[in-house]
N, C-alpha and C positions, 0 to 999 in steps of 0.2 A: 155640151152640158147634159146630154142624155145619159152619158155614163155616170155623171155626178148624181143625177136624179135617181138612177138605178142603185148606186152605192148607198145613197141616203136611205132609200127604201129598205135595202138589205140590213142596214144598221138599225133602223127603226123596227124591223121584224124581230131582231134579237131582243130588243126591249119588250116587245109584245109577248114573245115566247117566254121571257123570264120575269114578267111583271110581278107575279106572285112572290117569287124569291127575292127580287130586288126590293119590292115594297115592304116586305116583312123585315128585311135586314136593315135598311136605312132609307127612311122616307125623304130625308133631305137630299141625299145623293140621287135617289130615284127621280125627284123633281128637277134636279139640275140636269140629269140626263134628258128628261122630257123637254125642258127649256132649250137645251142645246140642239136637240133634234128639230124643234119648231123653228129655231133660228136658222139652222142649216137649210131647211125646206124653204123658208121665206126668202132668204138671201139668194138661194139658187134660182128662185122665180125672178127676182129682181135682175140678177146677172144675165139670166136667159133672155129677159126682155131686151137688155142692151144688145146681146149677141144677135137677136132676131131683128131688132128694129133700129139700132143705133141710138144716137143722142138726139135725134130730131133735127128740125129745120130752123126753128126760131132760136135766136140768141139766148133768150131767157130759158127756154126748154133745155138747150144744150148744157147750160150751167147747172141747172137743177139735176139733170140726169147724170152729168159727170160727177158732181159732188155726191149724189146718191149712190152711184156705182162704186165709187171709191170707199164710201162709208160701208156699203153692203159687204165689200170684200173684207174689210177689217173686222166687222162684226162676225162674219163667217169664220175668219181665222181665229178670233177669240173663242168661238164655240168649240173649235177643234182643240185648242189649248186646254179648255175646261174639261173636255172629254178625256184627254190624256191625264189630267189631274185626278179625275175620278179613279183612275187605275194606278195612282201614285207614280206616274211617269212624267218627268219634266220634258216637255217637247222643246227642242231647239229649232228655231226657225231656219229654214233653208233659203236659198237664193230667191225662189219664186215668191215666197211670203215676204221676205225682207224687202224686196224691190217694191212690191205694192204698198207696203207700210211706209216706205220712204216717199213714194209718190204721193200718197194720201197726206202725209205731213207737209210736204213742200207745196202741194197744190191747194190744200184747204184745211189742214189741221192746225199748223202753227206757223203760217207763212211770215209773220212779222217777227218771229222769235226762233227761227230755225237754227239749230246748233248753238243754243244759248246766246242768241243775239248776234252771232257772227255773220249770219246771212239773212237777208230779207228776200222773199220770193213772191211771185204772182204769176197767174196764168195770163198769157197774151191772148186776149179775146179773139182777135182776128185769125188766130192759128188753130182754133178748135175745129176739128173735123170728126167724123165718126170713128176714125182710127188713130188719131194722134192729136197732140197739142204741144205748145211750147211753154216752158217755164222760164221766166226772166228772173235773174238772181243778182243781188248785189252782195259782194263779198266785202265786209267791213274792214277786215284786216289788210287786204291788198287794195282796197278801194277800187274794185273792178266790177263792171257789169258783164254778165254773160247770159247765154241762152242755152237751154237744154231741151231738145226735142224728145218727147215721150211718145213712144209707139205703144199706144194703149192696148192694141190687140196682142202684140207680142208679150207684153207684161202680163196681161190677163191669161194668155195661154200658159205661161210659166206657172202662174198662180194655180190654175185649174189642174195642171199636171201634178203639182205638189199636193193639192187638195185630194186628188184621186188617190195618190200614194197613201196619204194619211187615212182616208176612209177605208181603204183596203186593209191597212194595218189595224185600225180600230175594230173593223169587223172580225178580224182574226182574234184580236186580244179579248174583246167582249164575248165573242163566241166561245172562247176557252174558259172564261171565268164563270163560276157558279154564283158569285156575289161580287159586290164592289170591294 
């Protein structure tokens, strides 16, 4: 996460260096940029806390931190997408982002209506560890129950790798632009 923090700082420095130009050209876009940067910093802090301390020991704490971690990842991704929009670039999610979005949806986003009601999912409480958990799934069409083990650390590593690539790309793109 140190690399992500450093990249966030470099992107924020671009904003600081170009504040006058950005502010004078488009106040709305300038404030969107500021909001995105704040979100990136805040979510990086939240994800770093998980990386450093895990999900905790108490069952209640594990649920709160797991749901919070998954939500922080999605909010972080949304801010990246918004930054690309400021540059009139449509960002296409890659595997690392897609995987975390899917996990967020099946674990805590829309578990009773996953894939338009074709699946119902829930986290198996006893399987939650600092590195993984299991999702129990009911497939309505085939009337089957199944389990899926989610390796949280592997998925988060893929997310962070894609995030790093995006931040490096955005640093280059915003660094080259004189305005939005």
